[in-house]
C-alpha positions as CSV (number, residue, x, y, z in Angstrom):
1,M,0.0,0.0,0.0
2,V,1.3,3.4,-0.9
3,D,1.7,5.8,2.0
4,E,-0.5,8.8,1.3
5,A,1.8,11.1,3.3
6,M,4.7,10.0,1.2
7,I,2.8,10.7,-2.0
8,R,2.0,14.2,-0.8
9,T,5.6,14.8,0.3
10,T,6.8,13.6,-3.1
11,C,4.3,16.0,-4.8
12,L,5.5,19.0,-2.7
13,S,9.2,18.2,-3.3
14,L,8.6,18.0,-7.1
15,T,6.5,21.2,-7.0
16,S,9.1,23.2,-5.1
17,L,11.9,22.1,-7.4
18,L,10.3,22.2,-10.8
19,L,8.4,24.7,-12.9
20,V,6.1,22.4,-14.9
21,T,5.4,23.6,-18.4
22,G,4.0,20.7,-20.3
23,C,0.4,20.1,-21.5
24,P,-1.1,16.8,-22.4
25,G,-0.9,16.1,-26.1
26,D,-3.9,15.8,-28.4
27,D,-3.4,12.5,-30.2
28,G,-6.7,12.7,-32.2
29,P,-8.3,15.2,-34.4
30,P,-10.9,17.3,-32.6
31,V,-14.5,16.9,-33.5
32,D,-15.4,20.5,-32.6
33,T,-14.8,23.5,-34.8
34,D,-11.6,25.4,-33.8
35,P,-12.4,28.5,-31.7
36,S,-11.6,32.0,-33.2
37,T,-11.1,35.3,-31.4
38,G,-12.9,38.5,-32.0
39,S,-11.3,41.9,-32.7
40,S,-8.9,43.5,-30.3
41,T,-11.5,46.2,-29.6
42,G,-14.6,44.1,-29.0
43,P,-15.6,41.1,-26.9
44,I,-14.3,37.7,-27.7
45,T,-16.4,35.4,-29.9
46,L,-16.2,31.6,-30.0
47,T,-17.2,29.8,-33.1
48,I,-18.6,26.4,-32.2
49,T,-20.6,23.6,-33.6
50,D,-21.5,21.7,-30.4
51,P,-25.3,21.7,-30.4
52,M,-25.4,22.1,-26.6
53,M,-23.2,25.2,-26.5
54,T,-24.3,28.6,-27.8
55,L,-23.5,32.2,-27.4
56,S,-25.9,35.0,-27.0
57,G,-25.5,38.7,-28.0
58,T,-22.8,41.0,-26.8
59,S,-23.3,42.4,-23.3
60,S,-26.7,40.8,-22.9
61,S,-28.0,39.7,-19.5
62,S,-30.6,37.1,-18.6
63,D,-33.1,36.9,-15.8
64,S,-34.5,33.8,-14.4
65,S,-37.2,33.7,-17.0
66,G,-34.6,33.3,-19.7
67,E,-35.4,36.6,-21.4
68,S,-32.4,38.6,-22.5
69,S,-31.7,42.3,-22.6
70,N,-29.0,44.0,-24.7
71,E,-28.3,46.7,-22.1
72,A,-25.3,46.0,-20.0
73,T,-25.8,46.9,-16.3
74,T,-23.7,46.6,-13.2
75,V,-25.1,45.7,-9.8
76,V,-23.8,48.1,-7.1
77,P,-23.5,47.1,-3.5
78,D,-27.0,48.3,-2.4
79,G,-28.5,45.9,-4.9
80,T,-29.6,48.5,-7.5
81,S,-28.5,48.7,-11.1
82,S,-26.8,51.6,-12.8
83,S,-26.7,52.2,-16.5
84,T,-23.3,52.1,-18.1
85,T,-21.4,55.3,-18.4
86,D,-17.8,56.1,-19.3
87,A,-17.1,58.6,-16.6
88,S,-18.4,60.3,-13.4
89,T,-19.6,63.9,-13.1
90,T,-18.1,66.2,-10.5
91,T,-20.1,68.8,-8.5
92,D,-19.0,71.6,-10.8
93,G,-20.4,69.7,-13.8
94,T,-17.0,68.6,-15.3
95,T,-16.2,65.1,-16.2
96,A,-13.7,63.2,-14.0
97,E,-12.2,59.9,-15.0
98,P,-11.5,57.5,-12.2
99,G,-7.9,56.8,-11.6
100,G,-6.0,53.5,-11.5
101,V,-8.8,51.4,-13.0
102,W,-10.2,50.8,-16.5
103,L,-11.6,54.0,-17.9
104,A,-14.1,52.5,-20.3
105,D,-17.0,50.1,-20.0
106,F,-16.4,46.6,-21.3
107,A,-18.1,43.2,-21.2
108,S,-17.7,39.6,-22.3
109,E,-20.2,37.7,-24.4
110,V,-22.7,35.6,-22.4
111,V,-20.7,32.3,-22.9
112,M,-22.6,29.1,-22.6
113,D,-21.0,25.8,-21.7
114,P,-22.3,22.3,-22.7
115,E,-24.7,20.6,-20.3
116,D,-23.7,17.3,-18.7
117,D,-20.0,17.7,-19.4
118,D,-19.0,17.7,-15.7
119,Y,-16.9,14.5,-15.8
120,G,-13.4,15.8,-16.3
121,P,-11.6,13.8,-19.0
122,G,-14.7,11.7,-19.5
123,T,-14.5,9.4,-16.5
124,Y,-15.2,11.5,-13.3
125,V,-18.2,10.6,-11.1
126,Y,-19.5,12.3,-8.0
127,P,-19.0,10.7,-4.5
128,M,-21.9,9.3,-2.7
129,G,-24.1,12.0,-1.2
130,V,-23.1,14.8,-3.6
131,D,-25.7,16.1,-5.9
132,D,-25.2,15.1,-9.6
133,A,-24.5,18.2,-11.8
134,S,-23.5,20.3,-8.8
135,S,-20.2,21.1,-10.7
136,D,-21.8,21.4,-14.2
137,L,-20.9,24.9,-15.5
138,R,-23.4,26.4,-17.9
139,S,-22.8,30.1,-18.4
140,F,-20.6,33.0,-17.7
141,E,-21.0,36.8,-18.0
142,L,-18.8,39.7,-17.0
143,S,-19.5,43.4,-17.3
144,Y,-17.6,46.4,-16.1
145,T,-18.9,49.9,-15.6
146,A,-16.2,52.6,-15.3
147,A,-18.5,54.9,-13.3
148,D,-18.8,52.4,-10.5
149,G,-15.4,50.7,-10.9
150,L,-17.1,47.3,-10.4
151,L,-16.6,44.0,-12.2
152,H,-19.9,42.1,-12.1
153,F,-19.7,38.4,-12.5
154,T,-22.5,35.9,-13.0
155,I,-21.7,32.2,-13.2
156,G,-24.4,29.7,-14.1
157,L,-24.5,26.0,-13.2
158,T,-27.0,23.2,-13.7
159,S,-27.3,23.2,-9.9
160,I,-25.5,24.7,-6.9
161,G,-25.2,22.5,-3.9
162,D,-23.4,22.4,-0.6
163,N,-20.4,20.7,-2.2
164,T,-20.1,23.1,-5.1
165,R,-16.8,25.0,-5.2
166,I,-15.6,27.2,-8.0
167,G,-12.1,28.4,-8.8
168,M,-11.6,31.6,-10.9
169,M,-8.5,33.3,-12.2
170,L,-8.0,36.8,-13.6
171,L,-4.8,37.5,-15.4
172,D,-3.5,40.6,-17.2
173,D,-1.3,40.7,-20.3
174,A,2.0,40.5,-18.3
175,A,0.9,37.3,-16.6
176,W,-0.5,35.8,-19.7
177,A,2.9,36.3,-21.4
178,N,4.2,33.5,-19.0
179,A,1.7,31.0,-20.4
180,G,3.5,27.8,-21.2
181,T,6.9,29.1,-20.0
182,S,6.5,29.7,-16.3
183,A,3.7,27.7,-14.6
184,V,2.6,27.4,-11.0
185,F,-0.3,25.6,-9.1
186,T,-3.6,27.3,-9.0
187,V,-5.2,27.8,-5.6
188,G,-7.9,25.3,-4.4
189,G,-6.1,22.1,-5.0
190,V,-7.5,20.9,-8.4
191,E,-3.9,20.3,-9.6
192,V,-4.2,22.5,-12.7
193,R,-1.3,24.8,-13.5
194,S,-1.5,28.4,-14.6
195,P,0.9,31.1,-15.8
196,N,2.9,32.6,-13.0
197,W,0.5,35.3,-11.8
198,N,2.7,36.8,-9.1
199,S,1.6,40.5,-8.8
200,T,0.1,40.3,-12.3
201,G,-3.2,38.5,-11.5
202,V,-5.5,37.2,-8.9
203,Q,-7.4,34.0,-8.2
204,M,-10.6,33.3,-6.2
205,I,-12.4,30.5,-4.4
206,L,-16.2,30.7,-4.6
207,M,-18.9,28.9,-2.7
208,D,-22.5,29.3,-1.6
209,P,-22.1,31.2,1.7
210,S,-25.1,29.2,3.1
211,S,-23.3,25.9,2.6
212,P,-22.4,24.1,5.9
213,L,-19.0,23.5,4.4
214,F,-18.4,27.2,3.7
215,D,-14.9,28.3,5.0
216,F,-14.4,24.8,6.5
217,G,-10.9,24.5,8.1
218,A,-9.7,27.9,7.0
219,I,-8.8,29.2,10.5
220,N,-6.9,26.0,11.3
221,D,-4.4,26.2,8.5
222,I,-4.2,28.4,5.4
223,D,-0.9,27.1,4.2
224,P,-1.0,26.7,0.4
225,F,0.1,23.1,0.6
226,S,-2.3,22.2,3.4
227,D,-4.8,19.4,3.2
228,N,-7.4,21.7,4.7
229,P,-9.7,23.7,2.4
230,R,-9.0,27.4,1.8
231,P,-11.1,30.4,2.7
232,D,-14.1,30.8,0.4
233,N,-15.3,33.9,-1.4
234,A,-11.9,35.4,-1.1
235,I,-9.3,36.9,-3.5
236,Y,-5.9,35.3,-3.5
237,L,-2.6,37.1,-4.4
238,D,1.0,36.2,-5.2
239,E,1.0,32.5,-5.6
240,A,4.7,32.3,-5.8
241,N,4.9,33.8,-2.3
242,G,2.4,31.5,-0.6
243,A,-0.9,32.8,-2.0
244,P,-2.0,35.2,0.8
245,F,-5.4,36.6,0.3
246,L,-6.6,40.2,0.0
247,G,-7.3,41.8,3.4
248,A,-10.0,44.3,4.2
249,D,-7.3,46.9,4.4
250,G,-6.3,46.2,0.8
251,L,-3.0,44.5,1.8
252,A,-1.9,40.9,1.4
253,S,-3.0,39.0,4.5
254,Y,-2.7,35.7,6.2
255,A,-5.2,36.4,8.9
256,T,-8.8,35.3,8.3
257,D,-10.1,38.0,10.6
258,N,-8.8,40.6,8.0
259,L,-10.4,39.0,5.0
260,Q,-11.9,41.0,2.1
261,R,-14.9,38.7,1.7
262,L,-16.8,38.7,-1.6
263,D,-20.5,39.2,-1.3
264,V,-21.7,36.1,-3.2
265,T,-25.4,35.8,-4.1
266,V,-26.8,32.4,-5.1
267,D,-30.1,31.9,-7.0
268,T,-31.0,28.3,-7.2
269,M,-34.4,29.1,-8.7
270,A,-32.8,30.5,-11.9
271,A,-32.3,28.2,-14.9
272,P,-29.4,27.7,-14.8
273,A,-28.8,28.4,-11.1
274,T,-26.5,31.4,-10.7
275,M,-23.8,32.6,-8.5
276,S,-23.2,36.4,-8.8
277,F,-20.9,38.9,-7.1
278,D,-19.1,42.2,-7.6
279,V,-15.4,42.9,-7.4
280,D,-14.3,46.5,-6.8
281,A,-11.5,47.1,-9.4
282,N,-9.7,49.3,-6.9
283,W,-9.1,46.2,-4.8
284,L,-7.2,44.6,-7.6
285,T,-4.6,47.3,-7.9
286,P,-1.6,46.7,-7.6
287,Y,-2.2,43.0,-7.9
288,L,-3.7,43.1,-11.4
289,D,-2.9,45.7,-14.1
290,T,-6.2,47.4,-14.7
291,E,-4.7,49.3,-17.6
292,S,-4.0,46.1,-19.4
293,P,-5.6,45.9,-22.9
294,N,-6.9,42.4,-22.1
295,L,-8.3,40.5,-19.2
296,Y,-7.9,36.7,-19.2
297,V,-10.4,34.6,-17.3
298,A,-10.4,30.9,-16.4
299,I,-13.2,29.1,-14.4
300,W,-13.2,25.6,-13.1
301,T,-15.4,23.6,-10.7
302,Y,-14.6,21.0,-8.1
303,T,-16.1,19.3,-5.0
304,L,-15.6,19.7,-1.3
305,I,-16.9,17.1,1.2
306,D,-16.8,17.0,4.9
307,V,-14.4,14.3,6.2
308,P,-13.1,13.6,9.7
309,M,-9.4,14.5,10.4
310,P,-8.1,10.9,9.8
311,D,-9.5,11.1,6.3
312,W,-8.1,14.5,5.4
313,Y,-5.9,12.8,2.8
314,M,-9.1,12.7,0.7
315,I,-9.0,16.5,0.4
316,E,-5.9,17.3,-1.5
317,F,-5.0,21.0,-1.0
318,G,-8.7,21.9,-0.7
319,A,-10.3,19.8,-3.4
320,L,-11.7,16.3,-3.3
321,E,-9.0,14.0,-4.7
322,L,-10.5,12.1,-7.6
323,T,-9.1,8.7,-7.0
324,E,-9.6,5.6,-9.2
325,A,-13.0,4.9,-7.6
326,L,-14.2,8.3,-8.7
327,G,-12.7,8.1,-12.2
328,G,-9.3,9.5,-11.6
329,L,-5.8,8.0,-11.6
330,S,-5.1,4.9,-9.6
331,N,-4.8,5.4,-5.8
332,G,-1.6,3.3,-5.8
333,A,0.1,5.3,-8.6
334,A,2.9,7.5,-7.2
335,D,2.0,10.1,-9.9
336,N,-1.8,10.3,-9.1
337,W,-1.2,13.9,-7.9
338,R,-0.8,14.9,-11.6
339,D,-4.5,14.4,-12.6
340,C,-6.7,17.5,-12.6
341,D,-9.5,17.3,-10.1
342,A,-11.7,19.8,-11.8
343,Y,-15.1,18.3,-12.9
344,D,-15.8,21.0,-15.4
345,M,-14.1,24.1,-17.0
346,M,-15.4,27.0,-19.1
347,F,-14.2,28.3,-22.4
348,F,-13.7,25.4,-24.6
349,A,-15.1,24.9,-28.1
350,G,-16.9,21.8,-27.0
351,A,-16.9,18.8,-24.6
352,Y,-14.4,16.9,-26.6
353,D,-11.8,19.6,-26.4
354,Q,-12.3,19.8,-22.6
355,E,-11.9,16.0,-22.2
356,T,-8.7,16.1,-24.2
357,F,-7.3,19.0,-22.2
358,L,-8.0,17.3,-18.9
359,D,-6.8,13.9,-19.9
360,V,-3.5,13.1,-18.2
361,P,-1.7,10.1,-19.8
362,A,0.1,7.5,-17.7
363,M,3.6,8.4,-16.7
364,F,6.3,5.7,-16.8
365,A,9.5,5.4,-14.9
366,G,12.1,7.9,-16.1
367,E,9.7,10.2,-17.9
368,A,9.8,14.0,-17.2
369,V,7.0,15.3,-15.0
370,D,5.6,17.5,-17.7
371,T,2.4,15.6,-18.6
372,V,0.2,17.9,-16.6
373,V,-2.8,20.2,-17.2
374,V,-1.6,23.8,-17.9
375,F,-3.5,26.8,-19.1
376,E,-1.6,27.9,-22.2
377,N,-3.9,29.0,-24.9
378,V,-7.0,31.3,-25.3
379,D,-10.1,29.2,-25.9
380,E,-8.5,26.2,-24.1
381,G,-10.0,27.0,-20.7
382,V,-9.2,30.7,-20.9
383,L,-11.4,33.6,-22.2
384,Q,-9.7,36.7,-23.5
385,V,-11.8,39.8,-22.8
386,P,-10.6,43.0,-24.5
387,T,-10.8,46.0,-22.1
388,G,-10.2,48.8,-24.6
389,A,-7.3,50.0,-22.4
């Protein structure tokens, strides 16, 4: 029997010594149409043929009835909506541009993800007691209004349960320049690598605040290589320096009593169910260049379960470790830490592309540890949103 602690120690040793840059190869021709990007001044557009994946019009928003509106709005903290404007007006009637954040409104398309593709590389299943489809991503929308300085996110899933956890990454152009050359772990424990986003991006862990698992174990240990889950609805900074999170004072923090908590609202009656929240762009400076011409977004889902302390090995760095019984790599394989524990990801041309991306081939003795899942290309788990900066 392989010692779980030894496996984790091996993983940490390899992680600290290597910058993994590889991405699993695509041995077969894709069956989905290759994605294409939009112009540098407008929102990204994905061209797809998957009948279960569609895009709606630019800057449209949907209510729970499914009706769409072409007017982009941003929800402000008091719950009201404000129409989009490019600048604020001072008391003397002159126009004043906000400083340090994007000066113009921008938005993503309303991007739809295929239904029933929450199975990783095609094999993942949910553990007993976890609602099926609770990690099935369905839609994403981002809008930014310069007058408010707020990024408004809406993420749709088939269902949102107590075990649903979402990871999200925002990168600027400087961080994205490291794609494929300098890679680090993402926060949350799904074992996917991203470009080194130290001081040039942020990541978030999102969960229904009413879940009994919300924030589980965060006060006990927030070490980035802990088997405990990480604080939820928080903004993480500087992965290379241990991934502290953003404090309420705007500084990097390790203390959970100084946490800039995101106000996440969950609507399980919507179809799909939605998780929405605002991020003040001023919080993100200097951790994300808000004058960058592009914003790069990645979103993935995983599962958290409640386990007693002797079984904490089942929760690898904050995510349920998908062992052989759940469709992942063999429990006894010394390299089972390489498989990506994300059930679903946004921003692929179709389910086949996602399966190929998340598939980690077997590693044999003597092979380099580079057959891992890494965000490297736009439209392969990453959406490029032009900001007009």
